[in-house]
VEXPA-638264 format. One record per residue (C-alpha): residue in one letter; x, y, z. Coordinates in steps of 0.001 Angstrom, whole numbers, plus 500000, padded with zeros to 6 digits. Each point is the difference from the previous one (the first is absolute). Layout:
residues N
aXYZ/...
END
This chain:
residues 86
m153830838938902931/f502778500894497575/s500434498195496675/y502701500768497411/n501171498298496808/s502726501142497582/v501665498327496992/q502841501412497895/e501368498215496932/h503181500964498150/t501272498274496844/v503458500539498491/l501374498518496786/t503626498879500271/p502259498193497502/q499490496800502028/g496192500302499904/e497096501657501750/v500137500754503750/t496762500726501867/k499804501140503640/i496666500080501813/k499798501730503396/r496906499463502166/v498859501394503327/i496862498644501674/v498590501168503353/n496850498464501542/k498721500182503578/g503193501524501420/k502366497438498466/g501898500361496762/v502319498307497517/k502530501359497508/e501043497830497058/v502363500178497025/i499666497663496996/t502778499956497385/r499585498251496636/t503077499467497823/n500060497783496886/g496964498012501149/k501353499440503531/m498191501511502957/a501362500960503446/k497709501081502860/n500946501683503239/k497423500864502671/k500236501706503396/a497597501309502662/l499631503755500452/t501089501550503290/k497692502214502068/k502067503048499024/e499610499212496267/i496217499522500373/k499778503338501846/n501901501737497166/i497699498424497387/k496943501282501906/e501492503504500056/h500890499800496267/t503701500703500565/f502592498938497436/m502395497211501087/p502848499596497478/s501556497030501823/l496842497877500348/f501082497260497564/t503802500067500455/s499983497025502395/l498086497909497431/l502118500600496900/r502558497308499278/t503394501198498882/n502698498091498134/q498512496504500158/n502818498544497913/s502714500818502536/r501941497011501242/k499715499236503669/t503010498859502000/r499750496918502183/k501945499058503072/r502095496901499450/r500759497643502840/
END
């Protein structure tokens, strides 16, 4: 049975305040979850996704995956969305 747990925390000071990103990977009994938590000015945003079989295999083999968290990171939340008008 394979069990794996990893947590990385990065904090950056910006003129607007402190930004903290926490990246977690948890694998238990052949199933796994990847999660990103972002804290900005007291507000928290969570994003969670299941690991694929290929990602779990790479974690077991200790191979580096640079694009593991790219699908979880939110980009440009303040962008205005266009709506269809009837």
